[in-house]
Every structure is written in structure tokens, then in C-alpha cells.
N, C-alpha and C positions, 0 to 999 in steps of 0.2 A: 218425819222420821229423821233422827240425828245419826251421825256416824257411829255413835256408841250403841245405838239400837241394833239388835240382831233380829233377823227374821228366820224362824225355823220352818223348814218345809218337810213334808213327808212324801214318800213315793206313792203312786197309785196302788202298787202291790201291798203297801202297808195298810192302806185304807181297806182294801178288800179282805186282808187277813183279820183285821179288827172286826169287820162285819161278820165274818165267819165265826169269830170267837164269841161275839156278844149277842147275835141275833138267835132267838130261840122261838120256835123250832128252826133249825137250819133250813134255809130255802133250798128247794130242789133245782132251781135255775134262777137266773136273773138277767135283767136288761139294764144297760147303762146309758144314761143321757148325760153327756159331758159337754160343758161350755166353759172353757177357761181361756178365752180370748187369745187365740193363736198358739197357745201352749199345749194343745192336744197332742201335737207331734212329739214334743219332749216328754209328755206324760207317758205315752205308750212305748216310745223307744227307750225310756228310762226304766220301765217296768214291763218288759215283754212277756214275762211269765203270766201276766193277767190273761193273755189270749192264747198262750201255748196249750197244746193238747197233750195229754188228756187233762181235764179240769176237775177239781173236787166238786165244785158247784158250777154247772155249765153256764157260761155267758152266752146267751142266745142272740144278743144283738147289742151293738154300740151305735148310738145316734149322736152325731157330732157335726159341728160346723167344719166344712172342708174348704176354708177360705184362707189360702196361703199365698195367693197371687194378688198383688196390689193393682190398682187401676192402670198404672203405667207398665204392667206386664212383668215387673220384677217380683221375686219371691221374698217373703218376710224373713227377717233374721232368725226368728224363732223356728222356722221350718223351711230352710232353703231347698232348692230343687232336688238335690241328692237325698235329702231326708224324706221328702214326700214319696219318692220312689221306694226308699227303705221301709217307710210306714205301710205303704200299699202292699209290698211284698210280705211284710209281717202278717197282715191280715189274710192275704190270699193263701199263703203257705200254711195257715192254721185253720183252714176250712171256713172262711167267711167270703160272702159275695156282696159287692157293693150295689146299693140302690139309691137313687135320688129320692129324697123326701120332698113331696110337693106342698104339703100343708099339715096343719095340726090334726087332720083326720087320718094321717099316716098313709096317704096314697103314695105308692112306690112305683118306680120303673127301674129295671136293671140297667146298670151302667156298663159302658165299654171299658175294659181294663187294658186295652192294648197299649195305652200310653201311661199306665200306672197312676191315673188320676191327676196328671200334671195340668190338665185343662179344666178340671172341675173347680167351681167356685160357688158352692152352695151347700146345703145340708145333705149329709150322706148317712145312710143307715147301712152298717156292715152287719148282715144277717148270717148267723151260722148256717151252714149248708143243711142242717137238720130242719130248719124252718124256711130257708130261702126257696125251696121247691114249691111252696104254697104261692109264691109271688111270680114265679117264672112262667 
């Protein structure tokens, strides 16, 4: 890519609005699996309306890599420590409960939120409280 090339980006909220506009019939709920190589933090903090309540189409779960800590214990530039906390609070304050995802069979275990996910370094499923009760 040369200096004259530009890269156009879209926000996560823009993508979901387009899904709502184009998918027929409109879904009654949806699940999101997101893997954008350490940029999950920026995606949700840049489009917090995606998980704010109430929602036109309920987002019942978000499955994502929660890998913001490097092997040396430092946080990535894409999601430094203070943004990990902000991201956790965004989910928690909007009715989501975090679970560790163990494998592709979606075996879950509820995570301790006392440290806002600062020590997590694995796949996490944020389940809406409407379905989290099935796993608690």
C-alpha cells in the first residue's frame, strides 16, 4: 500500500445498521462472533450503541478473543489496561455476563469480574443476562 492509497473503515454500528436494513425477514435476535486481531476493544468502544439497551434486535451474545496482554505482561497498544476496564464496564453495565469459552462445542464457565477482565487471556463469551442464567 502506497502513501496515496487510502483505507476506508466502517464502524461496527454501521455494519449492524446495514444488516438490519438488508436482511429480510429481520432477525429477532443475533449472536456476534468477532475476531479482528486485538481491535475488538476499539470496535466496541467506537460503537458502544451496539450493546446499549434497549436494542431493536437483541444481541444475545458476543464471542471474542480477550487477548490484550502480551507474554511479557504488558497490554497491547490497541487496548491498553484502562480500555480493557472500560470495555468490561460497557458490557457489564448493559446486561452481559462474561464466560470463558473452552472449545468449539461452546462449553462455558462464568468468569470472575472483580478485576474487570484484566487477567483474562483467552476466548470470552459475553452472554446477555436473558440467556446467561442457563449457564450459571
